[in-house]
N, C-alpha and C positions, 0 to 999 in steps of 0.2 A: 504493500500500500504506500501511496505517496503522500507525505505530509509536507506542506509548504508553509513558510514562515514570512511574516511581515512585521518589521520592527519600526516603531514610532519612538522618537525621543533620543536620549543621550547615549554616550559611549557605554555607560553601565548597562543600559538596555541591550545594546548590541552584544556585549559580552554574555549577558544572560540568555539571549536568543541562541548564541552559538553553543552554550552549554546544553540548552534544551534540545537542540538539533543532535548533538552527540549522544544524549540519552535516548532519543528516538531511534537513531541509527543502531545503537547497541541492542535495541529491542527488535530490530529487524525491519524498520521502516526506511523507505527511500525518502530523502529530504532535499530541500533546496529553497530558494527564495521565490516568493510569489511574483510571477511575471505574467504579462499579457500572453495569452495563447496556451498556457499550461493548464492541465486538467488535474486538479488535486482531489484526493479522497478526504483530506483533512487540511484545514487552514488554521494556523495558529497566529493570532495577532497579539504581540507584546506591546502594551499600550503605554502612553505617556499622558500625564494629566497636569503638567506644570502650568498650563494656561487654559482659559476657556476655548481658545482657538484649537488647542490640542484635542479637546473633547469633540469639537465640531468636525475636525478631520477624521477622528475615530468613527463617529457616527456615519459619515459619508463612506468610509471604507467598509464598514459592516454592511451597509445597504448594497454597495457595489458587489461585495463578495457573495452575498446571498442572491443577488440578481444574476450574476454571471455564473455562479456555481451552486445552484439550488440543492444539489445532491451531496455536496461536501459537508462534512462535520465541521462546524465553526467553533473555535476555541478562543476565548478572550481571557488574557491574563495580564499581569503587570500592575502599574500604579493606579490606573483608573478604577478598576474594581476594588482595589485595596482601600482607596480613599473614599469612594462612594459606592459601597456594596449594594445598597438598596436600588440605586439607579441602574447599576450594572446588571443586577438580577432581573431588572425589568426589560432588558434588551431581548425581545422575543425571538429575534433571528439567531441568537447565540445558543449553541447546544451545551457547551461546557464553559462555566465561568469560574475562574480561579484567581486567587490573589497573588501576593508576592512571596508566599512561603511554601509553595508546592511544586516548584519547577522540577525538582529531581523526580517527582512522582508523576510527571506528565504521561509517560507511557501507560502507567497503571490506570489513570483516569480515562484515557482513550479506550483501553481495553474494557473497562467497566461500562462505558457508554455503548460500545458495540455489543456487549453481552446482554444488556437490559433495554437499550434504546429508550432510555429515560433521561430527561434533562438533568444535568449535574450543576449545582451551585455550591462551591466550597471555598469560603474566604476566611480562613482562620486568622486570629490576631498575630501580630508580629512576634517572632521568636526573640528571646532575649540574647540568644547566641547568634553568631554570624552563620549564615546559611553556607554550608560547605559545598561550593561548586568548584569544579576544576576543569581546565581545558588542556588537552594534549595537542590541539591543532587549532588553526584559525584560517578557515578556508578563504582563498582568494586574496590574501593580504601578505605583505612583507613585514608589516608591523603587527604585533599582537597586543591586544588589551589584556590587562590582568587586574581584575577587580579585587581590591584589598580592604575596602571599607563600605559599609552600608549605613543609612540613616543619618539624621541631622538633628541637633539640639538647639538650633539657632532661632527658629520661629520668626523669620523675617515677615513683615506684615502683609506681603503680597503672595506668600508662598504656601502651597498646600503639601509640599514634599514631606515635612515631618510627620504628617498624618498618613501619607501614602507609603512612607519608608520606615517609619518608626525612629527609635533613638539610635545613637551611634553604636555600631558593632564592628569589630575589626577581625580580619582574617588572622588565624594563627601563623606565627612566623615560620614554623616548620612547613605548613601547607603552602605558604607563599613561596618558600624556597623550592619545594618539590615541583610546583607548577611551573615556575620559571625555568627549572632544569629541563622539564619535559618539553617546553616550548623551544629552548635552545637546541635540544636534540632533534627537533623537527626542522631546524634550519633558520628560525627567526633570528634576525640580527638586532632588532629594536623591540623593546617592551615598553608599553605605555601603562603606567599605573593609574587606575581610575577608581573613583568612589563617589558617593553622593556628596560628602563633605570630606574630601581627600585628606586635608591637613589635620582632620580630627582623628586620623588613624592612631590607635593606641590609647585614646582617652579612657577606654574601658579596660585596658590590659596593662597600663603602666609603661607603654612604649610611646614612640612618636614617629612621625613620617620619616625621619632620618634612619631609623632602624629598618624600615621597609626598603628604602633606597639602597642602603648598604648591603642588605641581604641579596637583592637582585643584581647589583653591580658585581658581587662576588662570584656570580655564576659564569663559568667558562662558556664561551661561544656567544654570549650576549655582548654586542659592541656598544649599544646605546640604551640608555634608560631615560624615559621622558615622563614628566608629571602631567596628568590631565588637569582639568580646571581646579584651581585652589582658591581658598578664601584667605584674606589677610590675617586671620587669627592664627595663633600658634607658631608662627615663623619667628622664633626668637633668635637673637644673635648666636646663641650656642648651636641651635639647629642649623642655621645658615652656614656656620663654620664647618659642621659635619657634612652638609650637602656639598659645599665647595671642594671638599677633599676627595670627592668621588669623580674621577676623570671621565667616567662613562656617562655621567648625568648630563643630558642636553641642557645648554644654557638658554632655555626658553620657558617662561613662566606665564601661564594663563591665569592672571590674578584678577579675580572678579571685582569689578568696581561698582557697577550698576548706576551710580550717579556721582558727579563731581561737585555736588553742592551739599554743604553740611546740613542745611535745613531739610532737604529731600532725604538725605541719608538717615536723619533722625526719624522722619516719618516712616521710612522703610524698616526701621529697627535693625540697622546694619552693623552696629557695635563698633564703629570706627569713624574717625573724621578724615577729611581730605588731607590734613597735615600729617596724620599718622600713616595714611596710605602712601603719600609722597615720600615720607621718610623710609618706608619699607622698600619702595622702588629704588631709592638711593642706596640702601643697604644691599639689595640684590645686585645692582650694577657695580658696587664696590667688590662684592664677593665673586661675581662672575663678569669679568670685563667683556664687553661687546655682547652681553646677553640681550635677548629680545623679551620684551614684556608685552603680552597680548591681553585682551580683556573683553568683558561683556558690558554693554552700555544700554541702559533702558531710557526711553523717552516717554513723556506723557504720563508719568506717575501722578496719582491724584494730588491736586494742589500745586503742581509744577507750573509756576508762572513763566512768562517770557524771560524775566530777569534770572530766575533760577536755571532755566534751560541754558541761557547764555553763559552763566557762570560754570555750569556743568561741562559744556562743550569747550570752554576756554581751559578748563582743567585737563581735559583729554589732550588738547594741543600741548599744554605745558608738560605733561608726562611724556609725550612722544611715543605712543604705542606703535608697535610695528604692524599690528593687525587688531581690528575691533569688530566684534559681533554686535550689531545694532538691532534692537528689537523694541517694538512698542509695547507699553504696558497693556496687559489683557486681564480683565477682571476675572478673578477666580473665586467662585462661591465658597463660603466657609472660611475666608480670610478677612482680617480686619480692614484691609485696603479696599475690598469690594464694597464695603459700606461707608467708606470715607466720603466726605463732601468734596465738592470742586473736582468732579471727574472731568478729565480732559477729553475733548471731542476727538473722534477718529480723524477728522480733517486736520486738526492741529497736530495730532500724532504723526500723520503722514508727512506733513510739511517739515516737522522737526527731524523725522527719520531721513528725509532727503538732504536736509542741510547737514546733518551729522555725517551722512555717507560721503558727501563731497569733501569734508574736512579729513575724514579717516582714510579716504582713498589717497589723498596727498601724503599722509603719514606713511601708508604702506608703500607707496612708490618711492618715497624718500629712503625708507629703510632698505629696500631692494637695491636702489641705485648706489647706496653707500658701500655695497659689496663689489662694485665693478673694479676689476684689476686684481682682486684677491683670489687666492687658492683656497678652496673649501672642499669639505667632504660631503658628498651627496649620497643618500640611500635611494637607489633607483626603485621606482614603484610601478609605473604603468607606461605603456607605449602611448605616445601622443601622435600628433599629425606630422606628416612629411619626414618620417624616419626618426623623429625625436623621441627621447625617453624623458619622462617626468619623475622628479624626486624632490626630496627635502633636505635642506641643510640642518645641522644641529639646532639652529635658531628657528626652524620651521619656516624658512623662506623657500618658496617653490622655485625649482630650477628646471629648465629645458636644456637637454644636451644631446648631441648626435653621437650615438654609441651603439655597438653591437652587444654590449654586456647585458646579461639577463637581469630581470627584476630580482631584488634582494642583494644586489652587489653594492658594496660601499666603494664609491668612485671619487677620486680626487679630480676636481675640475678647476678651470680658471673662469671666473665670471667676466663676461664680455659686454653685457648690456642689461637693460631693464625694460620690460614690456608689461604694462597693466598690473604692476605690483609684484610680478614674478621676474626671475632672472633668466637670461640666456647664458650659455657657457660652452666651453670647448674642453674636450677630454685632454688631460695632460699625459 
């Protein structure tokens, strides 16, 4: 039987989908990604619920899957049913509804459904312990994600994730090491550590993010270790010093900002000021010369005035991010921000998004152009157009280079130019 998967949301979700695929394959199922033209027996949707827009996309996908594949068993799992179990249970087109704590048992639930042909809804509460998932492979990629943390204790005023994911739980260091070793044996050269609140790793076990980085960097065969999205919390001078000592750690830090205005940050309940954020960026750049700092930037948060937005965007320019993910605030039922006064109109959000995109595009192009003439190491990932191959530098700057080397190769190149925020290069 063929089970096809569709993943919505973050890198953690991608990791969890890959784990579920491997469990299904071990149970004898053929698996793959849901694509046009494929005929599945089972469709598994791993959901995201970070915004109201995420839920809208999910509902559209459910309707489309049921319309195009009426005979397929439809499984919904992930953050949406965990955060809103009653609503998810009401999706009549779904045959099996699971939360975030039953991924390993997915083949068992599928078998039960085929045995009794009765709808299954099982959304248990969050476990207090880290769910032990492990990957031995990562199909179609040269970089592998390794989930080391789940949950979040921050309760930002716009965010439903603490309810969807529960409190902070960390992967055991021994399990982390063994999974990294297995990925190295499969030929992966770069591992990306991911989590819901990555820098909270170890809060529950007496460890810290530096312990996880050191463990993976010690694995033979792994050439690069990269951090996924991180929060400004917990990155103390002592931790930065330990991270800087790891030569395999890529000097790129996706340090979530959300807003560059102190008044907005306070309404967001973000637990830091712009001055503290800027000081951390200075510390990162001192510890990692020529590092890249990337970020998330939200526009249109409730109460954001024209003056607050201008201050926020000016702060983005001041920091000089190499890449910025811009997104408009989306009301999320069940959060304090959803009920806040002075909601910003979609028209204003769109205008601010466009303005921010223009500024951030210049920053990205400037970062790429600064590499012209330098020799850098690129991890080759995918074939591009005209015989070019695309890959990333340690700072996560995209590079196009003409080469016959296969994906997964670490190649030293000379940067020759910049185009649309990425670099062109020649093989040395």
